[in-house]
C-alpha positions as CSV (number, residue, x, y, z in Angstrom):
1,X,14.5,-8.5,-24.1
2,X,17.9,-8.3,-25.8
3,X,20.6,-6.5,-23.7
4,X,21.8,-4.8,-26.9
5,X,18.4,-3.0,-27.3
6,X,19.3,0.7,-28.0
7,X,15.8,2.4,-28.1
8,X,12.3,2.2,-26.8
9,X,10.8,4.6,-29.2
10,X,8.2,2.0,-30.4
11,X,7.3,1.0,-26.9
12,X,6.8,4.6,-25.8
13,X,4.7,5.5,-28.8
14,X,2.6,2.3,-28.5
15,X,1.2,3.4,-25.1
16,X,-2.1,5.3,-26.1
17,X,-2.4,7.1,-22.8
18,X,0.9,8.8,-23.3
19,X,0.8,9.6,-27.0
20,X,-0.4,13.2,-26.7
21,X,1.8,13.8,-23.6
22,X,4.9,12.5,-25.3
23,X,4.2,14.8,-28.4
24,X,3.8,17.7,-26.0
25,X,7.0,16.9,-24.2
26,X,8.9,16.7,-27.5
27,X,7.4,20.0,-28.6
28,X,8.4,21.6,-25.3
29,X,12.0,20.4,-25.6
30,X,14.8,22.9,-26.2
31,X,17.9,21.6,-28.0
32,X,20.3,22.7,-25.3
33,X,18.2,21.4,-22.5
34,X,17.5,17.7,-23.2
35,X,14.6,15.8,-21.6
36,X,14.6,12.2,-20.5
37,X,12.1,9.8,-19.1
38,X,13.7,7.8,-16.3
39,X,13.0,5.0,-13.8
40,X,9.9,2.9,-13.7
41,X,8.5,3.9,-17.1
42,X,11.7,2.8,-18.9
43,X,12.0,-0.4,-16.9
44,X,8.4,-1.3,-17.6
45,X,8.7,-0.6,-21.3
46,X,11.7,-2.8,-21.5
47,X,9.9,-5.6,-19.6
48,X,6.8,-5.2,-21.8
49,X,4.7,-4.1,-18.8
50,X,2.1,-1.3,-18.7
51,X,3.4,1.9,-17.2
52,X,1.3,4.4,-15.3
53,X,3.8,7.3,-14.5
54,X,6.1,9.5,-16.5
55,X,9.0,10.8,-14.4
56,X,11.1,13.3,-16.4
57,X,14.6,14.6,-15.9
58,X,15.7,17.8,-17.6
59,X,19.2,18.9,-18.0
60,X,18.3,22.6,-17.8
61,X,15.7,25.0,-16.4
62,X,12.9,22.9,-15.0
63,X,10.4,25.6,-14.1
64,X,10.7,27.0,-17.7
65,X,10.3,23.5,-19.3
66,X,7.3,22.7,-17.0
67,X,5.6,26.0,-18.0
68,X,6.0,25.2,-21.7
69,X,4.8,21.6,-21.2
70,X,1.8,22.8,-19.1
71,X,0.9,25.3,-21.8
72,X,0.8,22.6,-24.5
73,X,-1.2,20.3,-22.3
74,X,-3.6,22.9,-21.0
75,X,-2.5,22.3,-17.5
76,X,-0.9,24.1,-14.6
77,X,2.4,23.9,-12.7
78,X,3.5,23.4,-9.1
79,X,7.2,24.1,-8.5
80,X,9.6,23.3,-5.7
81,X,12.7,25.4,-6.2
82,X,14.5,24.0,-3.2
83,X,14.5,20.6,-4.7
84,X,14.6,21.5,-8.4
85,X,11.3,19.7,-9.1
86,X,7.9,20.5,-10.5
87,X,4.6,18.8,-11.2
88,X,2.7,19.4,-14.3
89,X,-1.0,18.8,-13.6
90,X,-3.3,18.4,-16.6
91,X,-6.6,16.8,-17.3
92,X,-6.0,13.1,-17.1
93,X,-2.8,13.0,-15.1
94,X,0.3,14.4,-13.5
95,X,3.9,14.5,-14.7
96,X,6.9,14.8,-12.3
97,X,9.7,16.9,-13.7
98,X,13.1,17.2,-12.0
99,X,16.4,18.8,-12.7
100,X,19.2,16.3,-13.3
101,X,20.7,16.2,-9.9
102,X,23.0,14.5,-7.4
103,X,22.5,13.9,-3.7
104,X,24.6,14.1,-0.6
105,X,23.6,12.4,2.6
106,X,25.1,14.4,5.6
107,X,24.3,11.4,7.9
108,X,22.8,7.9,7.4
109,X,19.0,7.8,6.9
110,X,18.8,11.6,6.7
111,X,17.1,13.3,3.8
112,X,19.6,14.2,1.1
113,X,21.0,17.6,0.1
114,X,20.7,18.0,-3.7
115,X,22.5,20.0,-6.4
116,X,22.2,20.3,-10.2
117,X,24.2,17.7,-12.1
118,X,24.4,15.8,-15.4
119,X,22.1,13.0,-16.4
120,X,24.8,10.4,-15.7
121,X,25.3,11.8,-12.2
122,X,21.5,11.7,-11.7
123,X,21.3,8.1,-12.7
124,X,24.1,7.2,-10.4
125,X,22.2,8.5,-7.3
126,X,19.2,6.1,-7.9
127,X,18.3,3.0,-5.9
128,X,18.8,0.0,-8.3
129,X,20.4,-0.5,-11.7
130,X,17.0,-1.5,-13.2
131,X,15.7,2.0,-12.2
132,X,18.8,3.8,-13.4
133,X,18.0,3.7,-17.2
134,X,16.8,6.7,-19.1
135,X,15.3,7.3,-22.5
136,X,15.7,10.4,-24.5
137,X,12.5,12.3,-25.4
138,X,14.3,14.8,-27.6
139,X,13.3,15.3,-31.3
140,X,16.5,14.1,-32.8
141,X,17.0,10.8,-30.8
142,X,13.6,10.0,-29.3
143,X,13.6,6.7,-27.4
144,X,17.5,6.4,-27.2
145,X,18.4,4.4,-24.1
146,X,21.1,5.7,-21.6
147,X,22.2,2.8,-19.4
148,X,25.6,3.5,-17.7
149,X,25.0,0.9,-15.0
150,X,23.9,-2.0,-17.1
151,X,20.4,-2.1,-15.9
152,X,19.3,-3.9,-19.1
153,X,21.5,-6.8,-18.3
154,X,20.0,-7.0,-14.8
155,X,16.5,-7.0,-16.2
156,X,17.4,-10.0,-18.4
157,X,19.1,-11.7,-15.4
158,X,16.0,-10.8,-13.2
159,X,18.4,-9.2,-10.6
160,X,17.9,-6.4,-8.1
161,X,21.3,-4.7,-7.7
162,X,22.2,-1.5,-5.8
163,X,24.6,1.0,-7.5
164,X,27.1,1.5,-4.7
165,X,28.0,-0.1,-1.3
166,X,26.6,2.7,0.9
167,X,23.2,2.8,-0.8
168,X,21.2,1.1,2.1
169,X,23.2,3.0,4.7
170,X,22.3,6.3,3.0
171,X,18.7,5.4,2.6
172,X,17.4,2.3,4.5
173,X,13.9,2.6,2.8
174,X,15.6,1.1,-0.3
175,X,15.7,-2.3,1.6
176,X,11.8,-2.2,1.6
177,X,11.8,-1.2,-2.1
178,X,14.2,-4.0,-3.0
179,X,11.8,-6.5,-1.4
180,X,8.8,-4.9,-3.1
181,X,10.5,-5.2,-6.6
182,X,11.4,-8.8,-5.8
183,X,7.8,-9.5,-5.0
184,X,6.3,-7.6,-7.9
185,X,8.7,-8.6,-10.6
186,X,9.7,-12.1,-9.5
187,X,13.3,-10.9,-9.4
188,X,16.0,-11.5,-6.7
189,X,18.7,-9.4,-5.1
190,X,22.2,-10.3,-6.1
191,X,24.3,-11.8,-3.2
192,X,26.1,-8.5,-2.5
193,X,22.9,-6.5,-2.5
194,X,21.2,-9.0,-0.2
195,X,24.2,-9.0,2.2
196,X,24.1,-5.2,2.4
197,X,20.4,-5.2,2.9
198,X,20.6,-7.5,5.9
199,X,23.3,-5.3,7.4
200,X,21.3,-2.2,6.6
201,X,18.3,-3.3,8.5
202,X,19.8,-1.7,11.6
203,X,19.4,1.7,9.9
204,X,15.6,1.3,9.8
205,X,15.5,2.4,13.4
206,X,16.9,5.9,12.4
207,X,14.0,6.5,9.9
208,X,11.1,8.6,10.8
209,X,7.8,7.0,11.6
210,X,6.3,8.5,8.5
211,X,8.9,7.1,6.1
212,X,8.6,3.6,7.6
213,X,4.8,3.8,7.3
214,X,5.0,4.7,3.7
215,X,7.2,1.8,2.9
216,X,5.3,-0.8,4.9
217,X,1.9,0.3,3.5
218,X,3.4,0.1,0.0
219,X,4.7,-3.4,0.8
220,X,1.4,-4.6,2.1
221,X,-0.6,-3.1,-0.8
222,X,1.1,-5.3,-3.4
223,X,-0.9,-8.1,-5.0
224,X,1.0,-10.9,-3.4
225,X,2.5,-10.9,0.1
226,X,4.0,-14.3,1.0
227,X,7.4,-13.5,-0.6
228,X,7.4,-10.2,1.2
229,X,6.8,-11.6,4.6
230,X,9.4,-14.4,4.0
231,X,12.0,-11.8,3.1
232,X,11.2,-9.5,6.1
233,X,11.5,-12.6,8.3
234,X,15.0,-13.3,6.8
235,X,16.3,-9.7,7.0
236,X,14.6,-8.7,10.3
237,X,14.5,-12.0,12.2
238,X,10.8,-11.7,12.5
239,X,8.1,-14.2,11.9
240,X,4.6,-13.6,10.3
241,X,2.1,-16.3,9.4
242,X,1.9,-15.9,5.6
243,X,-0.9,-18.6,5.6
244,X,-3.1,-16.4,7.9
245,X,-2.5,-13.4,5.7
246,X,-3.2,-15.3,2.6
247,X,-6.5,-16.6,4.1
248,X,-7.4,-13.0,5.0
249,X,-6.7,-12.0,1.3
250,X,-9.0,-14.8,0.0
251,X,-11.7,-13.9,2.4
252,X,-11.5,-10.3,1.5
253,X,-11.9,-11.1,-2.1
254,X,-14.9,-13.3,-1.4
255,X,-16.7,-11.3,1.3
256,X,-15.5,-7.7,0.9
257,X,-15.4,-6.3,4.4
258,X,-14.9,-2.8,3.0
259,X,-11.3,-2.3,4.2
260,X,-8.1,-1.6,2.3
261,X,-5.9,-4.7,1.6
262,X,-2.8,-3.3,3.4
263,X,-4.8,-2.5,6.6
264,X,-6.3,-6.0,6.8
265,X,-2.8,-7.6,6.3
266,X,-1.3,-5.4,8.9
267,X,-4.1,-6.3,11.3
268,X,-3.5,-10.0,10.6
269,X,0.3,-9.6,11.2
270,X,-0.3,-7.7,14.5
271,X,-3.0,-10.3,15.5
272,X,-0.6,-13.1,14.9
273,X,2.1,-11.6,17.0
274,X,-0.3,-10.8,19.8
275,X,-1.4,-14.5,19.7
276,X,2.1,-15.8,19.6
277,X,3.1,-13.5,22.6
278,X,0.0,-14.8,24.5
279,X,1.0,-18.5,23.8
280,X,4.6,-17.7,24.9
281,X,3.4,-16.1,28.1
282,X,1.1,-19.0,29.0
283,X,4.1,-21.3,28.4
284,X,6.3,-19.2,30.7
285,X,8.6,-18.1,27.9
286,X,10.3,-15.1,29.4
287,X,12.5,-14.3,26.4
288,X,12.1,-10.7,25.1
289,X,9.6,-10.1,22.3
290,X,10.8,-9.9,18.7
291,X,12.0,-6.4,17.9
292,X,12.2,-6.6,14.1
293,X,10.2,-4.6,11.6
294,X,7.0,-6.5,12.2
295,X,7.5,-8.0,15.7
296,X,8.3,-4.9,17.7
297,X,6.0,-3.9,20.5
298,X,4.1,-0.9,19.6
299,X,4.3,-1.5,15.9
300,X,1.0,0.3,15.1
301,X,2.4,3.4,17.0
302,X,5.7,3.1,15.2
303,X,4.0,3.4,11.8
304,X,2.3,6.7,12.8
305,X,-1.0,5.7,11.1
306,X,-3.8,8.0,10.6
307,X,-6.1,7.9,13.6
308,X,-8.9,6.1,11.6
309,X,-6.4,3.4,10.5
310,X,-4.9,2.9,13.9
311,X,-8.2,2.6,15.5
312,X,-9.3,0.0,12.9
313,X,-6.2,-2.1,13.3
314,X,-6.3,-2.1,17.1
315,X,-10.0,-2.7,17.3
316,X,-9.7,-5.6,14.8
317,X,-6.9,-7.2,16.8
318,X,-8.8,-6.7,20.2
319,X,-12.2,-8.1,19.0
320,X,-11.1,-11.0,16.8
321,X,-10.5,-13.3,19.7
322,X,-14.1,-12.7,21.0
323,X,-15.4,-13.6,17.6
324,X,-13.5,-16.8,17.2
325,X,-16.0,-19.6,18.1
326,X,-18.9,-17.1,18.7
327,X,-22.2,-18.6,17.8
328,X,-25.0,-16.2,19.0
329,X,-25.9,-14.1,15.9
330,X,-26.7,-11.2,18.2
331,X,-23.3,-11.1,19.7
332,X,-21.6,-11.7,16.4
333,X,-23.6,-8.8,14.9
334,X,-22.6,-6.5,17.8
335,X,-18.9,-7.2,17.5
336,X,-18.7,-7.5,13.8
337,X,-20.8,-4.4,13.3
338,X,-18.1,-2.5,15.3
339,X,-15.2,-4.1,13.3
340,X,-15.9,-6.1,10.1
341,X,-12.1,-6.5,9.9
342,X,-12.2,-8.4,13.3
343,X,-14.8,-10.6,11.9
344,X,-12.6,-11.4,8.8
345,X,-9.6,-12.1,11.0
346,X,-11.6,-14.4,13.2
347,X,-13.0,-16.2,10.1
348,X,-9.4,-16.6,8.8
349,X,-8.5,-18.3,12.1
350,X,-11.7,-20.4,12.4
351,X,-14.0,-20.7,9.4
352,X,-17.3,-21.1,11.3
353,X,-20.7,-21.1,9.5
354,X,-22.2,-18.7,12.1
355,X,-19.5,-16.1,11.6
356,X,-19.6,-16.5,7.8
357,X,-23.3,-15.9,8.0
358,X,-22.7,-12.4,9.2
359,X,-21.0,-11.5,5.9
360,X,-23.5,-13.3,3.8
361,X,-26.8,-12.4,5.6
362,X,-26.7,-10.8,9.0
363,X,-24.9,-7.6,8.1
364,X,-27.7,-6.8,5.7
365,X,-30.6,-7.3,8.1
366,X,-32.7,-4.2,8.7
367,X,-36.0,-3.8,10.5
368,X,-39.0,-3.2,8.2
369,X,-40.7,-0.9,10.9
370,X,-39.5,2.2,12.6
371,X,-40.2,4.5,15.5
372,X,-43.0,6.0,13.5
373,X,-44.8,2.7,13.4
374,X,-44.4,2.2,17.1
375,X,-45.9,5.7,17.6
376,X,-48.9,4.6,15.6
377,X,-49.2,1.5,17.9
378,X,-49.4,3.9,20.9
379,X,-45.9,4.0,22.1
380,X,-45.0,7.7,22.8
381,X,-41.5,9.1,22.1
382,X,-39.2,7.9,24.9
383,X,-36.1,5.7,25.5
384,X,-38.5,2.8,25.4
385,X,-38.8,3.2,21.6
386,X,-35.1,2.4,21.2
387,X,-35.4,-0.5,23.6
388,X,-38.2,-2.1,21.6
389,X,-36.5,-1.6,18.3
390,X,-33.4,-3.2,19.6
391,X,-35.2,-6.2,20.9
392,X,-37.0,-6.5,17.6
393,X,-33.6,-6.5,15.8
394,X,-32.2,-9.1,18.2
395,X,-35.2,-11.4,17.3
396,X,-34.8,-10.8,13.6
397,X,-31.1,-11.6,13.8
398,X,-32.0,-14.9,15.5
399,X,-34.5,-15.7,12.7
400,X,-37.6,-15.2,14.9
401,X,-39.1,-12.5,12.7
402,X,-39.7,-12.4,9.0
403,X,-41.1,-9.3,7.4
404,X,-43.1,-6.2,8.4
405,X,-46.2,-8.1,9.8
406,X,-44.3,-10.3,12.1
407,X,-42.4,-7.3,13.4
408,X,-45.5,-5.3,14.1
409,X,-47.1,-8.3,15.9
410,X,-44.0,-8.6,18.1
411,X,-44.0,-4.8,18.7
412,X,-47.6,-5.0,19.9
413,X,-46.6,-7.8,22.3
414,X,-43.7,-5.8,23.6
415,X,-45.6,-2.6,24.0
416,X,-48.5,-4.3,25.6
417,X,-46.1,-6.1,28.0
């Protein structure tokens, strides 16, 4: 990509999913209220990557523009006057529209106060130079690039650079985003940005649980994770076994435990720290536990996860040690049935054929007979029905029964006994 590139008109028009949307945006444009696409869509177009979002900035009346655009797309509008933003919802997608604005942080890590501004001021408030590039969507100069902070040069240099020295102090979540862009794009922070990111980690403690959760989940949902864990270890002084997490990744791809990638990775990280703490305790290491982003006690609580996600992570971490080295298929099925994620963690630690069999065979085992069949054999409805069915299932898990007839024969024996 040449640094001198002045327009991405061809790149924008080449994206078939956006063709009719861009046409509608241009038609909705007013000459004295120019419209620009900013951020990720421009960056990705310059890199030749597919883009999935259109974030627009209007130097003018956002609600009026959003209504015109929704009318042309057959959609509807949700406005947020306090922030000068709106969403245009249409069949096939959503477009975020914002007034060109600047931000003031009353204190570090606080949410910003905003006011209307020029496009140049809007770009100056953004996180990194590579995200501070805009492209005009106006009729007369469609695709023209606006790059006051030399983001194109940093794209060529594969560099993540903040726009001003207080950036991480104002918003420490930008540290996580910098790591995410490094991981996703294969870029690297420039030395000043990296130095300020290390210093800015202290500000993470001032962030709300919800904001930390959003950033950590986004980090752990990326395709690769080894670089992310390495960088967090550098900045936060933590340690996380990337090898264990990568084995979890591979096993998830192979065996599909039915859990989101980020949650499995988080469970692996928490499990690794629990195991390390246990080893340190056995060795009489009385030093305080690591209190970085991933090593802090109470990490799961700090992330304010949804109840379902918190329970899944905690149960996986608690049950995994019981599954490591387990050989009885009944016990494996009992524990893994409660938490397939625990089974995957245990398998990542110790790849045993008995545990692998739960994923490949045991978890799909079902009885071919039911309580109705037991009633026909003369067993009246009572707690005994459940006991007989459970014993039959144990025998089938151990390979002692094969098919309906063998199950009926075993049932007759149990009822008779």
